[in-house]
C-alpha positions in Angstrom: 4.9 -10.5 -25.2 8.7 -10.2 -24.6 10.0 -7.3 -22.6 12.4 -5.1 -24.7 15.7 -4.0 -23.5 16.1 -0.4 -22.6 18.4 2.4 -23.4 19.8 4.0 -20.2 20.7 7.2 -21.9 17.2 7.6 -23.3 15.7 6.8 -19.9 17.7 9.6 -18.2 16.7 12.0 -21.0 13.1 11.1 -20.5 13.3 11.7 -16.8 15.0 15.0 -17.4 12.0 16.2 -19.4 9.5 15.6 -16.6 10.3 18.5 -14.2 8.7 21.3 -16.5 5.5 19.3 -16.4 5.3 19.8 -12.6 5.1 23.5 -13.2 2.5 23.0 -15.9 0.4 20.9 -13.5 0.5 23.7 -10.9 -0.9 26.1 -13.6 -3.8 23.7 -14.2 -7.1 24.2 -12.5 -8.6 21.6 -10.1 -11.5 21.4 -12.6 -9.1 20.3 -15.4 -7.5 17.7 -13.2 -10.9 16.3 -12.1 -12.2 16.1 -15.7 -9.0 14.2 -16.6 -9.7 11.6 -13.9 -13.4 11.3 -14.8 -12.4 10.8 -18.4 -10.0 8.1 -17.5 -12.7 6.3 -15.4 -15.0 6.3 -18.5 -12.2 5.1 -20.8 -11.4 2.3 -18.3 -14.9 1.0 -18.3 -15.2 1.2 -22.1 -11.9 -0.7 -22.5 -12.6 -3.6 -20.0 -12.3 -6.3 -22.7 -9.0 -5.0 -24.0 -7.6 -4.6 -20.4 -8.7 -8.1 -19.5 -7.1 -9.5 -22.7 -3.8 -7.7 -22.0 -3.8 -8.9 -18.4 -4.4 -12.5 -19.6 -1.0 -12.3 -21.4 0.6 -11.5 -18.1 -1.3 -14.2 -16.2 -0.3 -16.8 -18.7 3.4 -16.2 -17.7 2.7 -16.8 -14.0 2.0 -20.0 -12.0 -1.5 -19.7 -10.5 -0.1 -21.0 -7.3 2.2 -18.0 -7.0 0.9 -15.7 -4.2 1.4 -12.8 -6.7 -1.1 -14.2 -9.1 -4.1 -12.7 -7.3 -2.4 -9.3 -7.1 -1.8 -9.5 -10.9 -5.3 -10.4 -11.8 -7.6 -7.9 -13.4 -11.3 -8.7 -14.2 -14.4 -6.8 -14.9 -15.3 -6.4 -11.2 -11.9 -5.1 -10.2 -11.8 -2.7 -13.2 -15.2 -1.3 -12.4 -14.0 -0.8 -8.8 -10.9 1.0 -10.1 -13.1 3.3 -12.2 -15.2 4.0 -9.1 -12.0 4.8 -7.2 -10.9 7.2 -10.0 -14.2 9.1 -9.6 -13.8 9.2 -5.8 -10.4 10.8 -6.2 -11.8 13.3 -8.6 -14.4 14.2 -6.0 -11.9 14.9 -3.2 -10.8 18.4 -2.4 -7.4 19.4 -3.8 -4.6 19.1 -1.3 -2.7 22.0 -2.9 -2.5 25.6 -1.9 -3.8 25.0 1.6 -2.5 27.7 4.0 -1.2 25.7 7.0 0.2 28.7 8.9 -0.3 32.4 8.5 1.2 35.1 10.7 3.1 38.4 10.7 6.7 38.3 12.1 8.0 41.0 14.5 10.0 42.5 11.6 6.8 43.1 9.7 7.2 40.2 7.1 4.0 38.4 6.4 4.6 34.6 6.5 2.5 31.8 5.1 3.2 28.1 4.9 1.4 26.6 1.9 1.0 23.0 0.7 2.8 22.2 -2.6 3.5 19.1 -4.7 6.6 17.0 -4.0 7.5 17.1 -7.7 8.5 14.0 -9.6 7.6 10.8 -7.7 8.9 7.4 -8.8 6.8 4.4 -7.8 8.3 0.9 -8.0 5.9 -1.9 -7.8 5.4 -5.6 -8.5 2.6 -7.5 -10.1 -0.1 -5.1 -9.3 -1.5 -3.3 -12.3 -4.2 -1.7 -10.3 -1.4 0.4 -8.7 -0.8 2.0 -12.1 -4.3 3.5 -11.9 -4.1 4.4 -8.2 -0.7 6.1 -8.4 -1.6 8.1 -11.5 -4.8 9.4 -9.9 -3.2 10.4 -6.7 -0.1 12.0 -8.1 -2.1 13.9 -10.7 -4.6 15.2 -8.1 -1.7 16.3 -5.9 0.1 18.1 -8.7 2.9 15.6 -9.0 4.4 13.8 -12.1 4.5 10.0 -11.7 7.3 7.8 -12.9 5.9 4.3 -12.9 8.3 1.3 -12.7 6.3 -1.8 -12.9 7.6 -5.3 -13.0 8.0 -7.6 -16.1 5.2 -9.7 -14.6 2.6 -7.0 -15.4 4.2 -5.5 -18.5 1.3 -6.1 -20.9 -1.3 -4.9 -18.4 0.7 -1.7 -17.6 1.2 -0.8 -21.3 -2.6 -1.1 -21.9 -3.4 1.0 -18.9 -0.8 3.6 -19.8 -2.4 4.0 -23.3 -5.7 5.0 -21.5 -3.9 7.4 -19.2 -2.2 9.0 -22.2 -5.6 9.5 -23.9 -7.0 11.2 -20.8 -3.9 13.4 -20.3 -3.8 14.5 -23.9 -7.5 15.4 -23.8 -6.7 17.6 -20.8 -3.7 19.2 -22.5 -1.4 17.6 -19.9 0.4 15.1 -22.1 3.5 13.6 -20.5 2.5 14.0 -16.9 2.8 10.3 -16.3 5.8 8.3 -17.4 5.9 4.5 -17.7 9.5 3.3 -17.4 10.7 0.2 -19.2 9.7 -3.0 -17.5 13.3 -4.4 -17.8 14.8 -5.0 -14.4 17.9 -3.2 -15.4 15.9 0.1 -15.7 15.4 0.3 -12.0 19.0 1.3 -11.0 19.1 4.5 -13.0 15.8 5.6 -11.6 16.9 5.0 -8.0 20.0 7.2 -8.6 18.3 9.9 -10.6 19.1 12.7 -8.2 17.8 16.0 -9.3 15.5 14.3 -11.8 13.3 12.3 -9.3 12.4 13.8 -5.9 11.1 10.7 -4.2 10.9 6.9 -4.6 8.1 4.8 -3.2 8.5 1.0 -3.5 5.4 -1.2 -3.3 6.0 -4.9 -3.2 7.9 -7.6 -1.4 10.3 -7.1 1.5 13.0 -8.0 -1.0 12.1 -5.2 -3.3 11.8 -2.7 -0.5 15.2 -3.8 0.9 16.8 -3.5 -2.6 15.4 0.0 -3.2 16.5 1.2 0.3 20.0 -0.1 -0.2 20.5 1.2 -3.7 18.6 4.5 -3.9 20.3 7.9 -3.6 16.9 9.5 -4.1 14.9 9.8 -0.9 12.7 6.7 -0.2 9.4 6.1 1.7 9.1 2.4 2.5 5.7 0.8 2.0 4.2 -2.6 1.6 5.5 -5.5 3.6 2.9 -6.5 6.3 3.7 -9.1 8.9 0.4 -8.7 10.9 -0.7 -10.2 14.2 -3.9 -10.5 16.1 -3.6 -11.1 19.8 -6.6 -12.7 21.6 -6.5 -11.6 25.2 -7.3 -13.4 28.4 -10.9 -12.0 28.4 -12.6 -11.2 25.1 -15.8 -11.4 23.1 -15.3 -14.8 21.4 -17.9 -14.1 18.7 -16.0 -11.0 17.8 -12.7 -12.8 17.9 -13.8 -15.5 15.5 -15.1 -13.0 13.0 -12.0 -10.8 13.3 -9.6 -13.7 12.9 -11.5 -15.1 9.9 -11.9 -11.7 8.2 -8.3 -10.7 8.7 -7.0 -13.9 7.3 -9.4 -14.8 4.5 -10.8 -11.5 3.1 -8.0 -11.3 0.6 -4.8 -13.3 1.4 -2.4 -11.5 -1.0 -2.6 -8.1 0.5 -0.3 -6.6 3.1 -2.9 -6.1 5.8 -3.8 -9.9 5.9 -3.3 -11.8 9.2 -0.1 -13.8 9.4 0.2 -14.8 13.0 -2.5 -15.4 15.7 -1.2 -14.9 19.3 -3.6 -16.5 21.8 -3.6 -16.2 25.6 -3.2 -19.6 27.3 -6.6 -19.3 29.0 -8.3 -19.1 25.6 -6.5 -22.2 24.3 -9.7 -24.5 24.6 -11.5 -22.0 22.3 -8.9 -22.3 19.5 -10.6 -25.1 17.5 -13.8 -23.1 17.4 -12.1 -19.9 16.5 -10.4 -21.5 13.5 -13.3 -23.7 12.5 -14.3 -21.6 9.5 -10.8 -21.0 8.3 -10.2 -24.8 8.2 -13.5 -26.0 6.9 -14.4 -23.2 4.5 -11.1 -21.6 3.5 -8.7 -24.6 3.8 -6.2 -22.4 5.6 -2.9 -24.1 6.4 -1.9 -23.5 10.1 1.6 -23.7 11.5 1.0 -24.1 15.2 3.4 -23.9 18.2 3.4 -26.9 20.5 0.5 -26.0 22.8 -1.7 -24.8 19.9 -0.8 -27.9 17.9 -2.1 -30.2 20.6 -5.3 -28.2 21.0 -6.0 -28.3 17.3 -5.1 -31.9 16.5 -8.4 -33.5 17.3 -10.5 -31.1 15.3 -8.6 -29.1 12.6 -8.2 -30.9 9.2 -5.1 -33.0 9.5 -3.7 -32.2 6.1 -3.8 -28.5 6.9 -2.1 -28.6 10.3 1.6 -28.5 10.8 4.1 -28.0 13.6 5.5 -24.5 13.4 9.2 -23.7 13.2 10.9 -20.4 13.9 10.7 -19.4 10.3 6.9 -19.4 10.5 6.9 -16.4 12.9 7.9 -13.2 11.2 6.7 -14.5 7.8 4.4 -12.6 5.4 2.6 -15.5 3.9 0.5 -13.7 1.2 -1.5 -16.9 0.9 -4.0 -19.0 2.8 -1.4 -19.8 5.5 -0.9 -18.5 9.1 0.9 -19.3 12.3 -0.5 -19.7 15.8 1.4 -19.2 19.0 0.2 -19.4 22.7 1.4 -16.7 25.1 1.3 -16.4 28.8 0.0 -12.8 29.0 -0.1 -9.5 27.1 3.5 -8.8 28.0 4.7 -11.8 26.0 2.3 -10.8 23.2 3.8 -7.3 23.0 7.3 -8.7 23.1 6.6 -11.1 20.2 4.9 -8.4 18.1 7.9 -6.1 18.7 10.3 -8.8 17.6 8.4 -10.0 14.5 6.2 -7.2 13.3 6.9 -5.2 10.1 5.2 -2.2 11.8 2.3 -2.3 9.5 -1.0 -3.4 11.2 -1.5 -5.1 14.6 -4.7 -5.9 16.5 -5.9 -7.0 19.9 -9.3 -8.6 20.8 -10.0 -7.9 24.5 -12.6 -6.9 27.0 -10.1 -5.7 29.5 -9.9 -1.8 29.1 -6.4 -1.6 30.7 -5.0 -4.1 28.2 -6.7 -2.4 25.3 -5.2 0.9 26.3 -1.7 -0.6 26.8 -1.8 -2.4 23.4 -2.8 0.8 21.6 -0.1 2.8 23.3 2.8 0.4 23.2 2.5 -1.4 19.8 4.8 0.3 17.3 2.9 0.1 14.0 1.4 2.3 11.4 -2.2 1.1 12.3 -3.1 -0.4 15.7 -6.6 -1.9 16.2 -8.7 -2.9 19.2 -11.6 -5.3 18.6 -11.6 -5.0 14.8 -9.8 -6.5 11.8 -6.4 -5.5 10.4 -8.2 -5.6 7.0 -9.2 -2.0 7.5 -5.6 -0.6 6.8 -6.5 0.8 3.4 -6.7 4.3 2.1 -10.3 3.8 0.8 -11.4 2.4 4.2 -9.8 5.4 5.9 -11.8 7.5 3.5 -8.8 9.0 1.9 -10.3 8.2 -1.5 -7.4 5.9 -2.5 -3.8 5.3 -1.4 -0.4 5.2 -3.0 0.8 2.7 -0.4 1.0 1.9 3.3 4.1 3.6 4.8 5.7 1.5 7.5 8.3 4.2 8.4 7.9 7.3 10.6 9.3 10.2 8.6 7.0 12.4 6.5 4.2 9.8 6.2 3.0 6.8 8.1 0.1 4.4 7.3 -2.1 4.8 4.3 -0.7 7.6 2.1 -3.4 9.6 0.4 -3.4 13.0 -1.2 -2.1 15.0 1.8 0.9 12.7 2.2 1.9 13.4 -1.5 2.5 17.1 -0.7 5.2 19.1 1.0 5.0 22.7 1.9 6.9 25.9 1.3 7.1 29.3 3.1 5.9 32.4 1.4 7.1 35.7 2.8 5.8 39.1 1.7 7.5 42.3 2.8 7.7 46.1 2.2 11.3 46.6 1.5 12.7 45.0 4.7 16.4 44.0 4.7 18.3 42.1 7.3 
């Protein structure tokens, strides 16, 4: 289905109509919000054939070799998992109205700091129609109105999903609390500059998208998404753990931002490298771009057609496919320097049995999630038991790491007096 052009004047008018809905959401009960999410979960499961059919139209426009193809794909298993996530979000406690601080000032005023919605949140995302569900659930539960700006790649999927969202909202007397912006690329600019109409922009997608949003938005931005993730195998480590962690971090799902991109291996562990990558080569057909020492160590045993000499461009690359780079380091100091140079500050891991090195890695690595002796695949709102996530923030202001309900709130001060004046 072709993507229609958009009317910029109408888009801004639509955005201007959203703010009153934030007030309406704050008047709604938690029970009403939860019922809406549970209703959407039921509607989603009932509409699986229709959603898969709409998604097939999007998939037909994309090359299956494109790393985004897997992100775009919806099937029955994924849709049932989405419905389960909606029910989990409904079961979470509300993040609103929480008294974070309460005290009486010396002038007699009673002060409270209370959690409140951010307001109207614009989410810009590429080729991931599951994000439409996740974002709606989390913004609704946290009292925010969502402006969804999906890509043209997922236009048919997003329209079908939005129809279900509208049904659930209308049944809850909350019609309009989620807005799907036109899929046309030209619609992004007005949203990024909609000061006073949109309170926050959250981009989810490639580094190129994130850079574009950051460079062009006048609305505040929280950066999420791009993951250039490393695993460092230290001088001493449990090699059984190491093989499992490396294999899981790379192969669990290659198109996600917490997937392994670069293995750093201590020079003393180099003889173990063929064994460590055996499953990745024989089972998963993972292409490896190896530095000089690693290339020599792998040439005799790793599948020849999958092994390549690395160049500088292979370090600091988010592959989003069954590819990874490997580099030998002298010690943990060099590993830390390389991670600092190439990391996107998303997820980094060490496999070690040296307590001092574990402590140093956890303290010195600058990333949203830092792991010792486990896989980077755990960087996920669901795995952190947040219920779901709106994205993985790789910045340091307001929110960092998986952003769940709490990260979609701000706070305000409430002061009660008895006639005091200053």
